[in-house]
PQR file with spaces between the fields and no chain letter, atoms N, CA, C, O and H, PARSE charges and radii, in Angstrom:
ATOM       1  N    MET     1       1.014   -1.212    0.142 -0.4000 1.5000
ATOM       2  CA   MET     1       0.277    0.118   -0.088 -0.0000 2.0000
ATOM       3  C    MET     1       0.940    1.162   -0.491  0.5500 1.7000
ATOM       4  O    MET     1       2.147    1.041   -0.703 -0.5500 1.4000
ATOM       5  N    LYS     2       0.367    2.256   -0.658 -0.4000 1.5000
ATOM       6  CA   LYS     2       1.233    3.187   -0.897 -0.0000 2.0000
ATOM       7  C    LYS     2       1.067    4.665    0.011  0.5500 1.7000
ATOM       8  O    LYS     2       0.791    5.453   -0.893 -0.5500 1.4000
ATOM       9  H    LYS     2      -0.614    2.354   -0.486  0.4000 1.0000
ATOM      10  N    THR     3       1.076    5.151    0.786 -0.4000 1.5000
ATOM      11  CA   THR     3       0.768    6.304    1.347 -0.0000 2.0000
ATOM      12  C    THR     3       1.611    7.152    1.486  0.5500 1.7000
ATOM      13  O    THR     3       2.794    6.811    1.506 -0.5500 1.4000
ATOM      14  H    THR     3       1.301    4.510    1.520  0.4000 1.0000
ATOM      15  N    SER     4       1.198    8.659    1.638 -0.4000 1.5000
ATOM      16  CA   SER     4       2.296    9.699    1.737 -0.0000 2.0000
ATOM      17  C    SER     4       1.797   10.079    3.281  0.5500 1.7000
ATOM      18  O    SER     4       0.612   10.094    3.614 -0.5500 1.4000
ATOM      19  H    SER     4       0.237    8.937    1.622  0.4000 1.0000
ATOM      20  N    ILE     5       2.927   10.388    4.174 -0.4000 1.5000
ATOM      21  CA   ILE     5       2.675   10.676    5.492 -0.0000 2.0000
ATOM      22  C    ILE     5       3.539   11.833    6.176  0.5500 1.7000
ATOM      23  O    ILE     5       4.711   11.668    5.841 -0.5500 1.4000
ATOM      24  H    ILE     5       3.889   10.376    3.903  0.4000 1.0000
ATOM      25  N    GLU     6       3.420   12.744    6.860 -0.4000 1.5000
ATOM      26  CA   GLU     6       4.561   13.153    7.274 -0.0000 2.0000
ATOM      27  C    GLU     6       4.536   12.844    8.664  0.5500 1.7000
ATOM      28  O    GLU     6       3.648   13.035    9.494 -0.5500 1.4000
ATOM      29  H    GLU     6       2.467   12.879    7.132  0.4000 1.0000
ATOM      30  N    LEU     7       6.056   12.157    8.810 -0.4000 1.5000
ATOM      31  CA   LEU     7       6.496   12.298   10.398 -0.0000 2.0000
ATOM      32  C    LEU     7       7.272   12.622   10.918  0.5500 1.7000
ATOM      33  O    LEU     7       8.309   13.015   10.383 -0.5500 1.4000
ATOM      34  H    LEU     7       6.778   12.002    8.135  0.4000 1.0000
ATOM      35  N    ASN     8       7.061   12.582   12.268 -0.4000 1.5000
ATOM      36  CA   ASN     8       7.847   13.448   12.879 -0.0000 2.0000
ATOM      37  C    ASN     8       9.751   12.727   12.568  0.5500 1.7000
ATOM      38  O    ASN     8      10.121   11.575   12.797 -0.5500 1.4000
ATOM      39  H    ASN     8       6.220   12.262   12.703  0.4000 1.0000
ATOM      40  N    GLU     9      10.631   13.926   11.985 -0.4000 1.5000
ATOM      41  CA   GLU     9      11.836   13.321   12.032 -0.0000 2.0000
ATOM      42  C    GLU     9      12.891   13.227   13.142  0.5500 1.7000
ATOM      43  O    GLU     9      14.058   12.862   12.999 -0.5500 1.4000
ATOM      44  H    GLU     9      10.331   14.861   11.800  0.4000 1.0000
ATOM      45  N    GLU    10      12.224   13.656   14.382 -0.4000 1.5000
ATOM      46  CA   GLU    10      13.238   13.418   15.412 -0.0000 2.0000
ATOM      47  C    GLU    10      12.955   12.012   15.861  0.5500 1.7000
ATOM      48  O    GLU    10      13.889   11.278   16.182 -0.5500 1.4000
ATOM      49  H    GLU    10      11.276   13.953   14.498  0.4000 1.0000
ATOM      50  N    LEU    11      11.564   11.562   15.900 -0.4000 1.5000
ATOM      51  CA   LEU    11      11.005   10.108   16.243 -0.0000 2.0000
ATOM      52  C    LEU    11      11.904    9.350   15.013  0.5500 1.7000
ATOM      53  O    LEU    11      13.091    9.141   15.262 -0.5500 1.4000
ATOM      54  H    LEU    11      10.805   12.158   15.638  0.4000 1.0000
ATOM      55  N    VAL    12      11.671    9.170   14.440 -0.4000 1.5000
ATOM      56  CA   VAL    12      12.009    8.374   12.970 -0.0000 2.0000
ATOM      57  C    VAL    12      13.747    8.092   13.244  0.5500 1.7000
ATOM      58  O    VAL    12      14.224    6.970   13.413 -0.5500 1.4000
ATOM      59  H    VAL    12      10.707    9.340   14.238  0.4000 1.0000
ATOM      60  N    LYS    13      14.464    9.260   13.243 -0.4000 1.5000
ATOM      61  CA   LYS    13      15.771    9.455   13.369 -0.0000 2.0000
ATOM      62  C    LYS    13      16.324    8.550   14.855  0.5500 1.7000
ATOM      63  O    LYS    13      17.217    7.707   14.771 -0.5500 1.4000
ATOM      64  H    LYS    13      14.077   10.172   13.106  0.4000 1.0000
ATOM      65  N    GLU    14      15.719    8.847   16.009 -0.4000 1.5000
ATOM      66  CA   GLU    14      15.742    7.947   17.232 -0.0000 2.0000
ATOM      67  C    GLU    14      15.379    6.382   16.655  0.5500 1.7000
ATOM      68  O    GLU    14      16.228    5.491   16.683 -0.5500 1.4000
ATOM      69  H    GLU    14      14.993    9.532   16.077  0.4000 1.0000
ATOM      70  N    ALA    15      13.987    6.172   16.125 -0.4000 1.5000
ATOM      71  CA   ALA    15      13.678    4.518   15.967 -0.0000 2.0000
ATOM      72  C    ALA    15      14.625    4.002   15.032  0.5500 1.7000
ATOM      73  O    ALA    15      14.642    2.774   14.944 -0.5500 1.4000
ATOM      74  H    ALA    15      13.298    6.896   16.103  0.4000 1.0000
ATOM      75  N    LEU    16      15.520    4.727   14.217 -0.4000 1.5000
ATOM      76  CA   LEU    16      16.030    4.330   12.841 -0.0000 2.0000
ATOM      77  C    LEU    16      17.632    3.829   13.951  0.5500 1.7000
ATOM      78  O    LEU    16      18.452    2.932   13.755 -0.5500 1.4000
ATOM      79  H    LEU    16      15.506    5.725   14.289  0.4000 1.0000
ATOM      80  N    ARG    17      17.566    4.572   14.769 -0.4000 1.5000
ATOM      81  CA   ARG    17      19.104    4.245   15.752 -0.0000 2.0000
ATOM      82  C    ARG    17      19.090    3.629   16.689  0.5500 1.7000
ATOM      83  O    ARG    17      20.042    3.511   17.461 -0.5500 1.4000
ATOM      84  H    ARG    17      16.900    5.301   14.928  0.4000 1.0000
ATOM      85  N    LEU    18      17.723    2.983   16.832 -0.4000 1.5000
ATOM      86  CA   LEU    18      17.419    2.212   17.917 -0.0000 2.0000
ATOM      87  C    LEU    18      17.518    0.838   17.757  0.5500 1.7000
ATOM      88  O    LEU    18      18.078   -0.005   18.458 -0.5500 1.4000
ATOM      89  H    LEU    18      16.950    3.079   16.204  0.4000 1.0000
ATOM      90  N    THR    19      16.690    0.713   16.399 -0.4000 1.5000
ATOM      91  CA   THR    19      16.703   -0.483   16.155 -0.0000 2.0000
ATOM      92  C    THR    19      17.712   -0.829   14.805  0.5500 1.7000
ATOM      93  O    THR    19      17.715   -1.965   14.332 -0.5500 1.4000
ATOM      94  H    THR    19      16.235    1.398   15.830  0.4000 1.0000
ATOM      95  N    ASN    20      18.332   -0.035   14.390 -0.4000 1.5000
ATOM      96  CA   ASN    20      19.310   -0.559   13.324 -0.0000 2.0000
ATOM      97  C    ASN    20      18.311   -0.679   11.891  0.5500 1.7000
ATOM      98  O    ASN    20      18.717   -1.296   10.906 -0.5500 1.4000
ATOM      99  H    ASN    20      18.329    0.888   14.773  0.4000 1.0000
ATOM     100  N    ILE    21      17.423   -0.235   11.913 -0.4000 1.5000
ATOM     101  CA   ILE    21      16.860   -0.281   10.710 -0.0000 2.0000
ATOM     102  C    ILE    21      17.483    0.637    9.466  0.5500 1.7000
ATOM     103  O    ILE    21      17.904    1.778    9.653 -0.5500 1.4000
ATOM     104  H    ILE    21      17.093    0.266   12.713  0.4000 1.0000
ATOM     105  N    GLN    22      17.482    0.109    8.435 -0.4000 1.5000
ATOM     106  CA   GLN    22      17.768    0.970    7.445 -0.0000 2.0000
ATOM     107  C    GLN    22      16.965    1.902    7.039  0.5500 1.7000
ATOM     108  O    GLN    22      17.412    3.049    7.043 -0.5500 1.4000
ATOM     109  H    GLN    22      17.140   -0.819    8.284  0.4000 1.0000
ATOM     110  N    THR    23      15.476    1.656    6.549 -0.4000 1.5000
ATOM     111  CA   THR    23      15.000    2.239    5.789 -0.0000 2.0000
ATOM     112  C    THR    23      13.628    2.904    7.013  0.5500 1.7000
ATOM     113  O    THR    23      13.483    2.572    8.189 -0.5500 1.4000
ATOM     114  H    THR    23      15.112    0.724    6.546  0.4000 1.0000
ATOM     115  N    GLU    24      12.859    3.826    6.269 -0.4000 1.5000
ATOM     116  CA   GLU    24      11.752    4.430    6.742 -0.0000 2.0000
ATOM     117  C    GLU    24      10.603    3.462    6.640  0.5500 1.7000
ATOM     118  O    GLU    24       9.879    3.511    7.634 -0.5500 1.4000
ATOM     119  H    GLU    24      12.976    4.096    5.313  0.4000 1.0000
ATOM     120  N    GLN    25      10.219    2.571    5.694 -0.4000 1.5000
ATOM     121  CA   GLN    25       9.358    1.523    5.067 -0.0000 2.0000
ATOM     122  C    GLN    25       9.361    0.619    6.217  0.5500 1.7000
ATOM     123  O    GLN    25       8.412    0.259    6.913 -0.5500 1.4000
ATOM     124  H    GLN    25      10.808    2.531    4.886  0.4000 1.0000
ATOM     125  N    GLU    26      10.825    0.266    6.301 -0.4000 1.5000
ATOM     126  CA   GLU    26      10.760   -0.829    7.387 -0.0000 2.0000
ATOM     127  C    GLU    26      10.824   -0.682    8.580  0.5500 1.7000
ATOM     128  O    GLU    26      10.391   -1.614    9.258 -0.5500 1.4000
ATOM     129  H    GLU    26      11.596    0.559    5.735  0.4000 1.0000
ATOM     130  N    LEU    27      11.244    0.227    9.114 -0.4000 1.5000
ATOM     131  CA   LEU    27      11.347    0.804   10.295 -0.0000 2.0000
ATOM     132  C    LEU    27       9.194    0.986   10.623  0.5500 1.7000
ATOM     133  O    LEU    27       8.636    0.085   11.249 -0.5500 1.4000
ATOM     134  H    LEU    27      11.596    0.984    8.564  0.4000 1.0000
ATOM     135  N    ILE    28       8.585    1.885   10.232 -0.4000 1.5000
ATOM     136  CA   ILE    28       6.951    2.071   10.165 -0.0000 2.0000
ATOM     137  C    ILE    28       6.230    0.211   10.011  0.5500 1.7000
ATOM     138  O    ILE    28       5.302   -0.102   10.756 -0.5500 1.4000
ATOM     139  H    ILE    28       9.039    2.617    9.724  0.4000 1.0000
ATOM     140  N    ASN    29       6.839   -0.895    8.927 -0.4000 1.5000
ATOM     141  CA   ASN    29       6.111   -1.990    8.992 -0.0000 2.0000
ATOM     142  C    ASN    29       6.881   -2.788   10.572  0.5500 1.7000
ATOM     143  O    ASN    29       6.191   -3.696   11.035 -0.5500 1.4000
ATOM     144  H    ASN    29       7.593   -0.641    8.321  0.4000 1.0000
ATOM     145  N    PHE    30       7.825   -2.564   11.118 -0.4000 1.5000
ATOM     146  CA   PHE    30       8.576   -2.601   12.380 -0.0000 2.0000
ATOM     147  C    PHE    30       7.483   -2.715   13.235  0.5500 1.7000
ATOM     148  O    PHE    30       6.851   -3.650   13.726 -0.5500 1.4000
ATOM     149  H    PHE    30       8.386   -1.827   10.742  0.4000 1.0000
ATOM     150  N    ALA    31       7.426   -1.157   13.288 -0.4000 1.5000
ATOM     151  CA   ALA    31       6.464   -0.352   14.592 -0.0000 2.0000
ATOM     152  C    ALA    31       5.238   -0.612   14.726  0.5500 1.7000
ATOM     153  O    ALA    31       4.554   -0.437   15.735 -0.5500 1.4000
ATOM     154  H    ALA    31       7.939   -0.397   12.889  0.4000 1.0000
ATOM     155  N    LEU    32       4.762   -1.248   13.214 -0.4000 1.5000
ATOM     156  CA   LEU    32       3.045   -1.623   13.400 -0.0000 2.0000
ATOM     157  C    LEU    32       2.989   -3.411   13.970  0.5500 1.7000
ATOM     158  O    LEU    32       2.101   -4.002   14.584 -0.5500 1.4000
ATOM     159  H    LEU    32       5.318   -1.390   12.395  0.4000 1.0000
ATOM     160  N    ALA    33       4.245   -3.863   13.493 -0.4000 1.5000
ATOM     161  CA   ALA    33       4.045   -5.120   13.857 -0.0000 2.0000
ATOM     162  C    ALA    33       3.988   -4.941   14.937  0.5500 1.7000
ATOM     163  O    ALA    33       2.994   -5.516   15.380 -0.5500 1.4000
ATOM     164  H    ALA    33       4.966   -3.383   12.994  0.4000 1.0000
ATOM     165  N    GLU    34       4.768   -4.205   16.021 -0.4000 1.5000
ATOM     166  CA   GLU    34       5.211   -4.065   17.416 -0.0000 2.0000
ATOM     167  C    GLU    34       3.918   -3.456   18.152  0.5500 1.7000
ATOM     168  O    GLU    34       3.536   -3.869   19.246 -0.5500 1.4000
ATOM     169  H    GLU    34       5.576   -3.739   15.661  0.4000 1.0000
ATOM     170  N    LEU    35       3.305   -2.460   17.454 -0.4000 1.5000
ATOM     171  CA   LEU    35       1.855   -2.169   18.191 -0.0000 2.0000
ATOM     172  C    LEU    35       0.657   -3.607   17.831  0.5500 1.7000
ATOM     173  O    LEU    35      -0.245   -3.948   18.596 -0.5500 1.4000
ATOM     174  H    LEU    35       3.615   -2.124   16.564  0.4000 1.0000
ATOM     175  N    ILE    36       0.915   -4.131   16.744 -0.4000 1.5000
ATOM     176  CA   ILE    36      -0.010   -5.173   17.085 -0.0000 2.0000
ATOM     177  C    ILE    36       0.398   -6.266   18.046  0.5500 1.7000
ATOM     178  O    ILE    36      -0.467   -6.874   18.677 -0.5500 1.4000
ATOM     179  H    ILE    36       1.648   -3.854   16.123  0.4000 1.0000
ATOM     180  N    ARG    37       1.358   -6.468   18.147 -0.4000 1.5000
ATOM     181  CA   ARG    37       2.079   -8.039   19.172 -0.0000 2.0000
ATOM     182  C    ARG    37       1.593   -7.159   21.035  0.5500 1.7000
ATOM     183  O    ARG    37       1.042   -7.614   22.037 -0.5500 1.4000
ATOM     184  H    ARG    37       2.060   -5.974   17.635  0.4000 1.0000
ATOM     185  N    ASN    38       2.170   -5.768   20.680 -0.4000 1.5000
ATOM     186  CA   ASN    38       2.223   -4.987   22.416 -0.0000 2.0000
ATOM     187  C    ASN    38       0.532   -5.251   22.288  0.5500 1.7000
ATOM     188  O    ASN    38       0.243   -5.625   23.425 -0.5500 1.4000
ATOM     189  H    ASN    38       2.618   -5.398   19.866  0.4000 1.0000
ATOM     190  N    ARG    39      -0.441   -5.248   21.665 -0.4000 1.5000
ATOM     191  CA   ARG    39      -2.248   -4.876   22.099 -0.0000 2.0000
ATOM     192  C    ARG    39      -2.718   -6.407   22.254  0.5500 1.7000
ATOM     193  O    ARG    39      -3.468   -6.813   23.141 -0.5500 1.4000
ATOM     194  H    ARG    39      -0.206   -4.944   20.741  0.4000 1.0000
ATOM     195  N    LYS    40      -2.084   -7.265   21.124 -0.4000 1.5000
ATOM     196  CA   LYS    40      -2.600   -8.879   21.762 -0.0000 2.0000
ATOM     197  C    LYS    40      -2.297   -9.109   23.035  0.5500 1.7000
ATOM     198  O    LYS    40      -3.094   -9.714   23.751 -0.5500 1.4000
ATOM     199  H    LYS    40      -1.475   -6.936   20.403  0.4000 1.0000
ATOM     200  N    LYS    41      -1.148   -8.678   23.483 -0.4000 1.5000
ATOM     201  CA   LYS    41      -0.765   -9.286   24.526 -0.0000 2.0000
ATOM     202  C    LYS    41      -1.005   -8.165   25.643  0.5500 1.7000
ATOM     203  O    LYS    41      -0.315   -8.383   26.640 -0.5500 1.4000
ATOM     204  H    LYS    41      -0.501   -8.187   22.901  0.4000 1.0000
ATOM     205  N    ARG    42      -1.768   -7.076   25.729 -0.4000 1.5000
ATOM     206  CA   ARG    42      -2.143   -6.639   26.787 -0.0000 2.0000
ATOM     207  C    ARG    42      -4.006   -7.121   26.834  0.5500 1.7000
ATOM     208  O    ARG    42      -4.893   -7.100   27.687 -0.5500 1.4000
ATOM     209  H    ARG    42      -2.328   -6.899   24.920  0.4000 1.0000
ATOM     210  N    ASN    43      -3.912   -7.433   25.714 -0.4000 1.5000
ATOM     211  CA   ASN    43      -5.898   -7.851   25.906 -0.0000 2.0000
ATOM     212  C    ASN    43      -5.855   -9.845   26.389  0.5500 1.7000
ATOM     213  O    ASN    43      -6.720  -10.688   26.626 -0.5500 1.4000
ATOM     214  H    ASN    43      -3.192   -7.450   25.021  0.4000 1.0000
ATOM     215  N    LEU    44      -4.689   -9.836   26.344 -0.4000 1.5000
ATOM     216  CA   LEU    44      -4.445  -11.438   27.019 -0.0000 2.0000
ATOM     217  C    LEU    44      -4.222  -11.247   28.643  0.5500 1.7000
ATOM     218  O    LEU    44      -4.819  -11.949   29.459 -0.5500 1.4000
ATOM     219  H    LEU    44      -3.987   -9.151   26.151  0.4000 1.0000
ATOM     220  N    LEU    45      -3.314  -10.238   29.001 -0.4000 1.5000
ATOM     221  CA   LEU    45      -3.225   -9.867   30.344 -0.0000 2.0000
ATOM     222  C    LEU    45      -4.161   -9.155   31.240  0.5500 1.7000
ATOM     223  O    LEU    45      -4.207   -9.074   32.468 -0.5500 1.4000
ATOM     224  H    LEU    45      -2.829   -9.668   28.338  0.4000 1.0000
ATOM     225  N    GLU    46      -5.216   -8.446   29.886 -0.4000 1.5000
ATOM     226  CA   GLU    46      -6.562   -8.302   30.760 -0.0000 2.0000
ATOM     227  C    GLU    46      -7.466   -9.512   31.067  0.5500 1.7000
ATOM     228  O    GLU    46      -8.372   -9.437   31.897 -0.5500 1.4000
ATOM     229  H    GLU    46      -5.179   -8.511   28.889  0.4000 1.0000
ATOM     230  N    LEU    47      -7.180  -10.665   30.347 -0.4000 1.5000
ATOM     231  CA   LEU    47      -7.903  -11.357   30.697 -0.0000 2.0000
ATOM     232  C    LEU    47      -7.801  -12.633   32.396  0.5500 1.7000
ATOM     233  O    LEU    47      -8.516  -13.535   32.833 -0.5500 1.4000
ATOM     234  H    LEU    47      -6.444  -10.726   29.673  0.4000 1.0000
ATOM     235  N    SER    48      -6.285  -11.863   32.901 -0.4000 1.5000
ATOM     236  CA   SER    48      -5.776  -12.566   34.318 -0.0000 2.0000
ATOM     237  C    SER    48      -7.058  -12.118   34.848  0.5500 1.7000
ATOM     238  O    SER    48      -7.746  -11.113   34.671 -0.5500 1.4000
ATOM     239  H    SER    48      -5.704  -11.130   32.546  0.4000 1.0000
ATOM     240  N    GLY    49      -7.158  -13.098   35.501 -0.4000 1.5000
ATOM     241  CA   GLY    49      -7.999  -13.289   36.763 -0.0000 2.0000
ATOM     242  C    GLY    49      -9.507  -13.406   36.304  0.5500 1.7000
ATOM     243  O    GLY    49     -10.349  -13.133   37.160 -0.5500 1.4000
ATOM     244  H    GLY    49      -6.599  -13.915   35.644  0.4000 1.0000
ATOM     245  N    GLN    50     -10.044  -13.874   34.741 -0.4000 1.5000
ATOM     246  CA   GLN    50     -11.269  -14.044   34.799 -0.0000 2.0000
ATOM     247  C    GLN    50     -11.835  -14.849   34.509  0.5500 1.7000
ATOM     248  O    GLN    50     -13.060  -14.829   34.385 -0.5500 1.4000
ATOM     249  H    GLN    50      -9.360  -14.096   34.046  0.4000 1.0000
ATOM     250  N    ILE    51     -10.747  -16.272   34.218 -0.4000 1.5000
ATOM     251  CA   ILE    51     -10.945  -17.436   34.043 -0.0000 2.0000
ATOM     252  C    ILE    51     -10.685  -18.076   35.242  0.5500 1.7000
ATOM     253  O    ILE    51      -9.615  -17.972   35.841 -0.5500 1.4000
ATOM     254  H    ILE    51      -9.752  -16.289   34.319  0.4000 1.0000
ATOM     255  N    GLN    52     -11.992  -18.987   35.752 -0.4000 1.5000
ATOM     256  CA   GLN    52     -12.310  -19.624   37.034 -0.0000 2.0000
ATOM     257  C    GLN    52     -11.719  -21.490   36.252  0.5500 1.7000
ATOM     258  O    GLN    52     -12.145  -22.276   35.405 -0.5500 1.4000
ATOM     259  H    GLN    52     -12.861  -19.071   35.265  0.4000 1.0000
ATOM     260  N    PHE    53     -10.614  -21.408   37.153 -0.4000 1.5000
ATOM     261  CA   PHE    53     -10.321  -22.887   36.821 -0.0000 2.0000
ATOM     262  C    PHE    53     -11.380  -23.943   38.039  0.5500 1.7000
ATOM     263  O    PHE    53     -11.867  -23.485   39.073 -0.5500 1.4000
ATOM     264  H    PHE    53     -10.267  -20.770   37.841  0.4000 1.0000
ATOM     265  N    SER    54     -11.535  -25.436   37.548 -0.4000 1.5000
ATOM     266  CA   SER    54     -12.236  -25.733   38.503 -0.0000 2.0000
ATOM     267  C    SER    54     -10.860  -26.673   39.046  0.5500 1.7000
ATOM     268  O    SER    54      -9.931  -27.238   38.468 -0.5500 1.4000
ATOM     269  H    SER    54     -11.139  -25.809   36.708  0.4000 1.0000
ATOM     270  N    THR    55     -11.330  -26.484   40.649 -0.4000 1.5000
ATOM     271  CA   THR    55     -10.223  -27.168   41.678 -0.0000 2.0000
ATOM     272  C    THR    55     -10.113  -28.334   41.414  0.5500 1.7000
ATOM     273  O    THR    55      -8.960  -28.762   41.457 -0.5500 1.4000
ATOM     274  H    THR    55     -12.084  -26.025   41.119  0.4000 1.0000
ATOM     275  N    ASP    56     -11.157  -29.263   41.063 -0.4000 1.5000
ATOM     276  CA   ASP    56     -10.308  -30.782   40.911 -0.0000 2.0000
ATOM     277  C    ASP    56     -10.851  -31.315   39.508  0.5500 1.7000
ATOM     278  O    ASP    56     -11.662  -32.192   39.211 -0.5500 1.4000
ATOM     279  H    ASP    56     -12.093  -28.915   41.028  0.4000 1.0000
ATOM     280  N    TYR    57     -10.013  -30.360   38.710 -0.4000 1.5000
ATOM     281  CA   TYR    57      -9.502  -30.602   37.366 -0.0000 2.0000
ATOM     282  C    TYR    57      -8.425  -31.783   37.296  0.5500 1.7000
ATOM     283  O    TYR    57      -7.423  -31.635   37.996 -0.5500 1.4000
ATOM     284  H    TYR    57      -9.354  -29.648   38.950  0.4000 1.0000
ATOM     285  N    ASP    58      -8.510  -32.693   36.687 -0.4000 1.5000
ATOM     286  CA   ASP    58      -7.164  -33.664   36.755 -0.0000 2.0000
ATOM     287  C    ASP    58      -6.828  -34.005   35.303  0.5500 1.7000
ATOM     288  O    ASP    58      -7.274  -34.969   34.681 -0.5500 1.4000
ATOM     289  H    ASP    58      -9.324  -32.814   36.118  0.4000 1.0000
ATOM     290  N    TYR    59      -5.786  -32.866   34.750 -0.4000 1.5000
ATOM     291  CA   TYR    59      -5.237  -33.102   33.386 -0.0000 2.0000
ATOM     292  C    TYR    59      -4.955  -34.417   32.917  0.5500 1.7000
ATOM     293  O    TYR    59      -4.951  -34.753   31.733 -0.5500 1.4000
ATOM     294  H    TYR    59      -5.424  -32.083   35.255  0.4000 1.0000
ATOM     295  N    LYS    60      -4.687  -35.245   34.035 -0.4000 1.5000
ATOM     296  CA   LYS    60      -3.630  -36.560   33.847 -0.0000 2.0000
ATOM     297  C    LYS    60      -4.679  -37.364   33.476  0.5500 1.7000
ATOM     298  O    LYS    60      -4.525  -38.207   32.592 -0.5500 1.4000
ATOM     299  H    LYS    60      -4.691  -34.972   34.997  0.4000 1.0000
ATOM     300  N    ALA    61      -5.328  -37.268   33.824 -0.4000 1.5000
ATOM     301  CA   ALA    61      -6.691  -38.455   34.013 -0.0000 2.0000
ATOM     302  C    ALA    61      -7.553  -38.279   32.405  0.5500 1.7000
ATOM     303  O    ALA    61      -8.026  -39.176   31.706 -0.5500 1.4000
ATOM     304  H    ALA    61      -5.453  -36.582   34.542  0.4000 1.0000
ATOM     305  N    LEU    62      -7.539  -37.117   32.217 -0.4000 1.5000
ATOM     306  CA   LEU    62      -8.055  -36.813   30.621 -0.0000 2.0000
ATOM     307  C    LEU    62      -6.920  -37.115   29.929  0.5500 1.7000
ATOM     308  O    LEU    62      -7.153  -38.152   29.308 -0.5500 1.4000
ATOM     309  H    LEU    62      -7.155  -36.389   32.785  0.4000 1.0000
ATOM     310  N    ARG    63      -5.671  -36.690   29.696 -0.4000 1.5000
ATOM     311  CA   ARG    63      -4.572  -37.350   29.060 -0.0000 2.0000
ATOM     312  C    ARG    63      -4.329  -39.181   28.981  0.5500 1.7000
ATOM     313  O    ARG    63      -3.826  -39.907   28.124 -0.5500 1.4000
ATOM     314  H    ARG    63      -5.482  -35.848   30.201  0.4000 1.0000
ATOM     315  N    GLU    64      -4.797  -39.378   29.973 -0.4000 1.5000
ATOM     316  CA   GLU    64      -4.923  -41.272   29.869 -0.0000 2.0000
ATOM     317  C    GLU    64      -6.043  -41.810   29.282  0.5500 1.7000
ATOM     318  O    GLU    64      -6.122  -42.979   28.905 -0.5500 1.4000
ATOM     319  H    GLU    64      -5.206  -38.788   30.670  0.4000 1.0000
ATOM     320  N    ASN    65      -7.182  -40.727   29.167 -0.4000 1.5000
ATOM     321  CA   ASN    65      -8.580  -41.099   28.587 -0.0000 2.0000
ATOM     322  C    ASN    65      -8.228  -40.872   27.325  0.5500 1.7000
ATOM     323  O    ASN    65      -8.634  -41.755   26.569 -0.5500 1.4000
ATOM     324  H    ASN    65      -7.119  -39.777   29.473  0.4000 1.0000
ATOM     325  N    ARG    66      -7.601  -39.986   26.791 -0.4000 1.5000
ATOM     326  CA   ARG    66      -7.434  -39.359   25.291 -0.0000 2.0000
ATOM     327  C    ARG    66      -6.683  -40.644   24.568  0.5500 1.7000
ATOM     328  O    ARG    66      -7.215  -41.202   23.608 -0.5500 1.4000
ATOM     329  H    ARG    66      -7.272  -39.269   27.405  0.4000 1.0000
ATOM     330  N    ASN    67      -5.105  -41.177   25.226 -0.4000 1.5000
ATOM     331  CA   ASN    67      -4.661  -42.145   24.813 -0.0000 2.0000
ATOM     332  C    ASN    67      -5.022  -43.372   24.301  0.5500 1.7000
ATOM     333  O    ASN    67      -4.590  -43.980   23.321 -0.5500 1.4000
ATOM     334  H    ASN    67      -4.673  -40.724   26.006  0.4000 1.0000
ATOM     335  N    VAL    68      -6.313  -43.791   25.512 -0.4000 1.5000
ATOM     336  CA   VAL    68      -6.904  -45.456   25.276 -0.0000 2.0000
ATOM     337  C    VAL    68      -7.588  -45.257   24.109  0.5500 1.7000
ATOM     338  O    VAL    68      -8.186  -46.331   24.047 -0.5500 1.4000
ATOM     339  H    VAL    68      -6.664  -43.298   26.307  0.4000 1.0000
ATOM     340  N    SER    69      -7.941  -44.612   23.090 -0.4000 1.5000
ATOM     341  CA   SER    69      -9.335  -44.002   22.081 -0.0000 2.0000
ATOM     342  C    SER    69      -8.101  -43.931   20.945  0.5500 1.7000
ATOM     343  O    SER    69      -8.470  -43.962   19.772 -0.5500 1.4000
ATOM     344  H    SER    69      -7.455  -43.739   23.140  0.4000 1.0000
ATOM     345  N    ASP    70      -6.845  -43.849   21.176 -0.4000 1.5000
ATOM     346  CA   ASP    70      -6.137  -43.669   19.663 -0.0000 2.0000
ATOM     347  C    ASP    70      -5.777  -45.443   19.240  0.5500 1.7000
ATOM     348  O    ASP    70      -5.240  -45.726   18.169 -0.5500 1.4000
ATOM     349  H    ASP    70      -6.544  -43.823   22.130  0.4000 1.0000
């Protein structure tokens, strides 16, 4: 996708220096990927404490039952 945007030159210089990325296009793609990764991780962290686990859940028994049918 070709887009024309005006970027903060100081931010671009600093980001290029910190990442050792050579081009602004690579930098923007990297920044977008990082944004997406961080948001997904944050969304997972927001689930913390909202999932209720059964205290009598026996994953070992479940594994044993699964292998019997193979």
